[in-house]
C-alpha positions in Angstrom: 0.0 0.0 0.0 1.4 3.4 -0.9 1.6 6.3 1.6 -1.0 8.1 -0.5 -3.5 5.3 0.0 -2.7 4.8 3.7 -4.9 7.3 5.6 -4.1 6.0 9.0 -3.2 8.7 11.6 -1.7 6.3 14.0 1.4 4.2 13.8 0.7 0.5 13.8 2.7 -2.1 15.7 2.8 -5.4 13.9 2.4 -7.9 16.7 1.4 -11.4 15.7 -0.1 -12.8 18.9 -3.2 -14.8 19.9 -5.8 -12.7 21.7 -9.4 -13.1 23.0 -12.4 -11.1 21.9 -15.5 -11.1 24.1 -19.1 -9.9 23.8 -21.3 -10.7 26.8 -21.1 -14.5 27.1 -19.6 -15.1 23.7 -15.8 -15.5 23.2 -13.6 -15.8 20.1 -10.0 -16.7 20.0 -8.3 -14.9 17.2 -4.9 -13.6 16.0 -3.8 -10.0 16.5 -2.2 -8.7 13.2 -1.5 -5.2 14.3 -2.3 -2.7 17.1 -2.2 1.0 17.6 -3.4 3.6 20.1 -6.5 3.9 18.0 -7.4 0.2 17.4 -6.3 -3.1 15.9 -6.7 -5.6 13.1 -7.7 -9.1 14.0 -7.8 -12.4 12.0 -10.1 -15.3 12.7 -9.8 -18.9 11.6 -13.2 -18.6 9.8 -15.1 -15.8 8.2 -16.3 -13.3 10.7 -20.0 -13.6 11.2 -21.5 -10.1 11.7 -22.7 -9.5 15.2 -24.6 -6.4 16.5 -23.0 -3.4 14.6 -23.4 -1.2 17.7 -21.8 -3.7 20.1 -18.7 -2.9 22.1 -16.3 -5.9 22.4 -13.5 -6.5 24.9 -10.1 -7.5 23.6 -7.6 -9.1 25.9 -3.9 -9.2 24.9 -1.6 -11.1 27.3 1.9 -9.7 26.9 3.1 -11.7 29.9 1.7 -12.9 33.2 1.9 -9.4 34.6 1.4 -7.4 31.5 -2.1 -7.4 30.0 -3.7 -4.9 27.6 -7.5 -4.7 27.7 -9.4 -2.5 25.2 -13.1 -2.0 24.5 -13.6 -2.0 20.7 -16.2 -1.4 18.1 -16.0 -3.1 14.6 -15.1 -0.6 11.9 -14.9 -3.0 9.0 -14.9 -6.7 8.3 -13.5 -8.5 5.2 -13.7 -12.3 5.2 -11.9 -13.5 8.3 -10.3 -10.1 9.2 -11.9 -7.3 11.2 -10.6 -3.8 11.8 -11.5 -2.4 15.2 -11.6 1.0 16.8 -10.6 1.5 20.4 -13.6 3.0 22.3 -12.0 2.8 25.8 -8.8 1.7 27.4 -7.9 1.8 31.0 -4.8 3.7 32.3 -2.7 0.5 33.0 -3.5 -0.9 29.5 -2.7 2.4 27.7 0.7 2.5 29.6 1.5 -1.1 28.4 0.3 -0.3 24.8 2.3 2.9 24.8 5.5 1.0 25.7 4.8 -1.6 23.1 4.2 1.0 20.4 7.3 3.0 21.5 9.5 0.0 21.4 8.2 -1.0 18.0 8.6 2.6 16.6 12.0 3.2 18.1 11.2 6.9 18.2 9.3 8.5 21.1 8.5 11.6 19.0 6.4 9.5 16.7 4.6 8.2 19.7 4.0 11.7 21.0 2.4 12.6 17.7 0.1 9.6 17.9 -0.9 10.6 21.5 -1.6 14.2 20.4 -3.8 12.9 17.5 -5.6 10.6 19.9 -6.5 13.6 22.1 -8.2 15.4 19.2 
């Protein structure tokens, strides 16, 4: 994808890891493709079956026993077995972990600061 076509305002951290997505009593195991301060891209083993379009899901990413990122997400788009999600809420501990993850991946704290500024607008 060229830079002209990529309209993302946030830097993505490519992080191939298994995660859990929940909605009420439903749970899906899936693969995290990338994550940013603004949301994430997930891949499922099978085609994503559309749920309530207004639903808020909870994503859990276990970085280690002590480090867990939990985000509340809405689905912004779905294509076959991949869904793009927008972060609707993240707690202070999770945003701290995510910030560290993105900063380590970017290798440049000024890029992270730009993302944080964009997030506040």
